[in-house]
C-alpha positions as protocol buffer text, in pm:
chain_id: "A"
residue {
  index: 1
  type: UNK
  ca { x: 6877 y: 11970 z: 11385 }
}
residue {
  index: 2
  type: UNK
  ca { x: 7122 y: 11807 z: 11145 }
}
residue {
  index: 3
  type: UNK
  ca { x: 7019 y: 11575 z: 10868 }
}
residue {
  index: 4
  type: UNK
  ca { x: 7253 y: 11307 z: 10748 }
}
residue {
  index: 5
  type: UNK
  ca { x: 7223 y: 11136 z: 10413 }
}
residue {
  index: 6
  type: UNK
  ca { x: 7349 y: 10785 z: 10368 }
}
residue {
  index: 7
  type: UNK
  ca { x: 7451 y: 10667 z: 10024 }
}
residue {
  index: 8
  type: UNK
  ca { x: 7416 y: 10296 z: 9958 }
}
residue {
  index: 9
  type: UNK
  ca { x: 7757 y: 10158 z: 9868 }
}
residue {
  index: 10
  type: UNK
  ca { x: 7612 y: 9901 z: 9627 }
}
residue {
  index: 11
  type: UNK
  ca { x: 7467 y: 10167 z: 9399 }
}
residue {
  index: 12
  type: UNK
  ca { x: 7820 y: 10298 z: 9346 }
}
residue {
  index: 13
  type: UNK
  ca { x: 7971 y: 9955 z: 9286 }
}
residue {
  index: 14
  type: UNK
  ca { x: 8140 y: 9968 z: 9627 }
}
residue {
  index: 15
  type: UNK
  ca { x: 8137 y: 9720 z: 9911 }
}
residue {
  index: 16
  type: UNK
  ca { x: 8314 y: 9615 z: 10228 }
}
residue {
  index: 17
  type: UNK
  ca { x: 8515 y: 9302 z: 10295 }
}
residue {
  index: 18
  type: UNK
  ca { x: 8667 y: 9175 z: 10617 }
}
residue {
  index: 19
  type: UNK
  ca { x: 9016 y: 9027 z: 10613 }
}
residue {
  index: 20
  type: UNK
  ca { x: 9038 y: 8675 z: 10756 }
}
residue {
  index: 21
  type: UNK
  ca { x: 9387 y: 8537 z: 10800 }
}
residue {
  index: 22
  type: UNK
  ca { x: 9747 y: 8652 z: 10786 }
}
residue {
  index: 23
  type: UNK
  ca { x: 9836 y: 8635 z: 10418 }
}
residue {
  index: 24
  type: UNK
  ca { x: 9815 y: 9013 z: 10360 }
}
residue {
  index: 25
  type: UNK
  ca { x: 9988 y: 9113 z: 10686 }
}
residue {
  index: 26
  type: UNK
  ca { x: 10146 y: 9356 z: 10760 }
}
residue {
  index: 27
  type: UNK
  ca { x: 9953 y: 9560 z: 10498 }
}
residue {
  index: 28
  type: UNK
  ca { x: 9611 y: 9436 z: 10610 }
}
residue {
  index: 29
  type: UNK
  ca { x: 9583 y: 9244 z: 10935 }
}
residue {
  index: 30
  type: UNK
  ca { x: 9327 y: 8980 z: 11030 }
}
residue {
  index: 31
  type: UNK
  ca { x: 8995 y: 9154 z: 11102 }
}
residue {
  index: 32
  type: UNK
  ca { x: 9063 y: 9467 z: 10895 }
}
residue {
  index: 33
  type: UNK
  ca { x: 8765 y: 9609 z: 10706 }
}
residue {
  index: 34
  type: UNK
  ca { x: 8840 y: 9717 z: 10348 }
}
residue {
  index: 35
  type: UNK
  ca { x: 8648 y: 9930 z: 10100 }
}
residue {
  index: 36
  type: UNK
  ca { x: 8633 y: 9755 z: 9762 }
}
residue {
  index: 37
  type: UNK
  ca { x: 8528 y: 9874 z: 9419 }
}
residue {
  index: 38
  type: UNK
  ca { x: 8354 y: 9577 z: 9254 }
}
residue {
  index: 39
  type: UNK
  ca { x: 8461 y: 9530 z: 8896 }
}
residue {
  index: 40
  type: UNK
  ca { x: 8252 y: 9443 z: 8593 }
}
residue {
  index: 41
  type: UNK
  ca { x: 8358 y: 9202 z: 8323 }
}
residue {
  index: 42
  type: UNK
  ca { x: 8435 y: 9509 z: 8110 }
}
residue {
  index: 43
  type: UNK
  ca { x: 8724 y: 9643 z: 8313 }
}
residue {
  index: 44
  type: UNK
  ca { x: 9054 y: 9800 z: 8226 }
}
residue {
  index: 45
  type: UNK
  ca { x: 9374 y: 9617 z: 8309 }
}
residue {
  index: 46
  type: UNK
  ca { x: 9473 y: 9652 z: 8672 }
}
residue {
  index: 47
  type: UNK
  ca { x: 9820 y: 9790 z: 8742 }
}
residue {
  index: 48
  type: UNK
  ca { x: 10087 y: 9581 z: 8912 }
}
residue {
  index: 49
  type: UNK
  ca { x: 10077 y: 9629 z: 9287 }
}
residue {
  index: 50
  type: UNK
  ca { x: 9697 y: 9653 z: 9302 }
}
residue {
  index: 51
  type: UNK
  ca { x: 9535 y: 9468 z: 9593 }
}
residue {
  index: 52
  type: UNK
  ca { x: 9238 y: 9274 z: 9461 }
}
residue {
  index: 53
  type: UNK
  ca { x: 8955 y: 9047 z: 9571 }
}
residue {
  index: 54
  type: UNK
  ca { x: 8954 y: 8713 z: 9389 }
}
residue {
  index: 55
  type: UNK
  ca { x: 8687 y: 8446 z: 9361 }
}
residue {
  index: 56
  type: UNK
  ca { x: 8820 y: 8129 z: 9200 }
}
residue {
  index: 57
  type: UNK
  ca { x: 8582 y: 7950 z: 8961 }
}
residue {
  index: 58
  type: UNK
  ca { x: 8646 y: 7620 z: 9141 }
}
residue {
  index: 59
  type: UNK
  ca { x: 8577 y: 7779 z: 9484 }
}
residue {
  index: 60
  type: UNK
  ca { x: 8258 y: 7986 z: 9445 }
}
residue {
  index: 61
  type: UNK
  ca { x: 8167 y: 8199 z: 9743 }
}
residue {
  index: 62
  type: UNK
  ca { x: 8522 y: 8200 z: 9884 }
}
residue {
  index: 63
  type: UNK
  ca { x: 8709 y: 8527 z: 9837 }
}
residue {
  index: 64
  type: UNK
  ca { x: 9082 y: 8589 z: 9860 }
}
residue {
  index: 65
  type: UNK
  ca { x: 9261 y: 8922 z: 9901 }
}
residue {
  index: 66
  type: UNK
  ca { x: 9594 y: 8930 z: 9716 }
}
residue {
  index: 67
  type: UNK
  ca { x: 9836 y: 9170 z: 9547 }
}
residue {
  index: 68
  type: UNK
  ca { x: 9898 y: 9159 z: 9171 }
}
residue {
  index: 69
  type: UNK
  ca { x: 10267 y: 9083 z: 9114 }
}
residue {
  index: 70
  type: UNK
  ca { x: 10268 y: 9012 z: 8738 }
}
residue {
  index: 71
  type: UNK
  ca { x: 10027 y: 9013 z: 8446 }
}
residue {
  index: 72
  type: UNK
  ca { x: 10037 y: 8814 z: 8126 }
}
residue {
  index: 73
  type: UNK
  ca { x: 9782 y: 8783 z: 7842 }
}
residue {
  index: 74
  type: UNK
  ca { x: 9466 y: 8849 z: 8044 }
}
residue {
  index: 75
  type: UNK
  ca { x: 9585 y: 8667 z: 8354 }
}
residue {
  index: 76
  type: UNK
  ca { x: 9742 y: 8775 z: 8682 }
}
residue {
  index: 77
  type: UNK
  ca { x: 10004 y: 8637 z: 8919 }
}
residue {
  index: 78
  type: UNK
  ca { x: 9885 y: 8722 z: 9272 }
}
residue {
  index: 79
  type: UNK
  ca { x: 10047 y: 8673 z: 9612 }
}
residue {
  index: 80
  type: UNK
  ca { x: 9986 y: 8768 z: 9972 }
}
residue {
  index: 81
  type: UNK
  ca { x: 10215 y: 9028 z: 10130 }
}
residue {
  index: 82
  type: UNK
  ca { x: 10321 y: 8817 z: 10429 }
}
residue {
  index: 83
  type: UNK
  ca { x: 10675 y: 8683 z: 10381 }
}
residue {
  index: 84
  type: UNK
  ca { x: 10692 y: 8478 z: 10701 }
}
residue {
  index: 85
  type: UNK
  ca { x: 10798 y: 8130 z: 10574 }
}
residue {
  index: 86
  type: UNK
  ca { x: 10554 y: 7956 z: 10811 }
}
residue {
  index: 87
  type: UNK
  ca { x: 10261 y: 8164 z: 10683 }
}
residue {
  index: 88
  type: UNK
  ca { x: 10375 y: 8137 z: 10319 }
}
residue {
  index: 89
  type: UNK
  ca { x: 10353 y: 7756 z: 10335 }
}
residue {
  index: 90
  type: UNK
  ca { x: 9982 y: 7781 z: 10424 }
}
residue {
  index: 91
  type: UNK
  ca { x: 9891 y: 8058 z: 10178 }
}
residue {
  index: 92
  type: UNK
  ca { x: 9669 y: 8005 z: 9879 }
}
residue {
  index: 93
  type: UNK
  ca { x: 9792 y: 8221 z: 9591 }
}
residue {
  index: 94
  type: UNK
  ca { x: 9959 y: 8196 z: 9251 }
}
residue {
  index: 95
  type: UNK
  ca { x: 10247 y: 7998 z: 9398 }
}
residue {
  index: 96
  type: UNK
  ca { x: 10000 y: 7710 z: 9423 }
}
residue {
  index: 97
  type: UNK
  ca { x: 9742 y: 7818 z: 9158 }
}
residue {
  index: 98
  type: UNK
  ca { x: 9963 y: 7964 z: 8885 }
}
residue {
  index: 99
  type: UNK
  ca { x: 9827 y: 8260 z: 8688 }
}
residue {
  index: 100
  type: UNK
  ca { x: 9459 y: 8334 z: 8748 }
}
residue {
  index: 101
  type: UNK
  ca { x: 9230 y: 8452 z: 8467 }
}
residue {
  index: 102
  type: UNK
  ca { x: 9125 y: 8817 z: 8482 }
}
residue {
  index: 103
  type: UNK
  ca { x: 8755 y: 8727 z: 8516 }
}
residue {
  index: 104
  type: UNK
  ca { x: 8826 y: 8580 z: 8862 }
}
residue {
  index: 105
  type: UNK
  ca { x: 8926 y: 8926 z: 8990 }
}
residue {
  index: 106
  type: UNK
  ca { x: 8601 y: 9054 z: 9145 }
}
residue {
  index: 107
  type: UNK
  ca { x: 8714 y: 9383 z: 9297 }
}
residue {
  index: 108
  type: UNK
  ca { x: 8995 y: 9625 z: 9373 }
}
residue {
  index: 109
  type: UNK
  ca { x: 9071 y: 9728 z: 9730 }
}
residue {
  index: 110
  type: UNK
  ca { x: 9058 y: 10106 z: 9762 }
}
residue {
  index: 111
  type: UNK
  ca { x: 9160 y: 10147 z: 10128 }
}
residue {
  index: 112
  type: UNK
  ca { x: 9125 y: 10017 z: 10482 }
}
residue {
  index: 113
  type: UNK
  ca { x: 8819 y: 10145 z: 10667 }
}
residue {
  index: 114
  type: UNK
  ca { x: 8903 y: 9988 z: 11005 }
}
């Protein structure tokens, strides 16, 4: 008889998010499940190219998955990966927000689970 131990993700600062929409395609398609490391307020700077989970102060409870393109004085320029002009017009990212403050970055995507 085998015994399996299950480790709660939350105790490790990890969680899962589900992608909704096309903004990160082709990297992460609609419906993909991602493993995320939740970040504390005391975090190191994230490198360019990191895929992150963002919660805007003015939109609490709504999360966005974007890639860091630039950083400047504690703020990040983030965009979706999809370069289809039709999709880009509908995307919410730094092209409409400008730089976002670092405290709005809630987590870093580690990899796709499904």
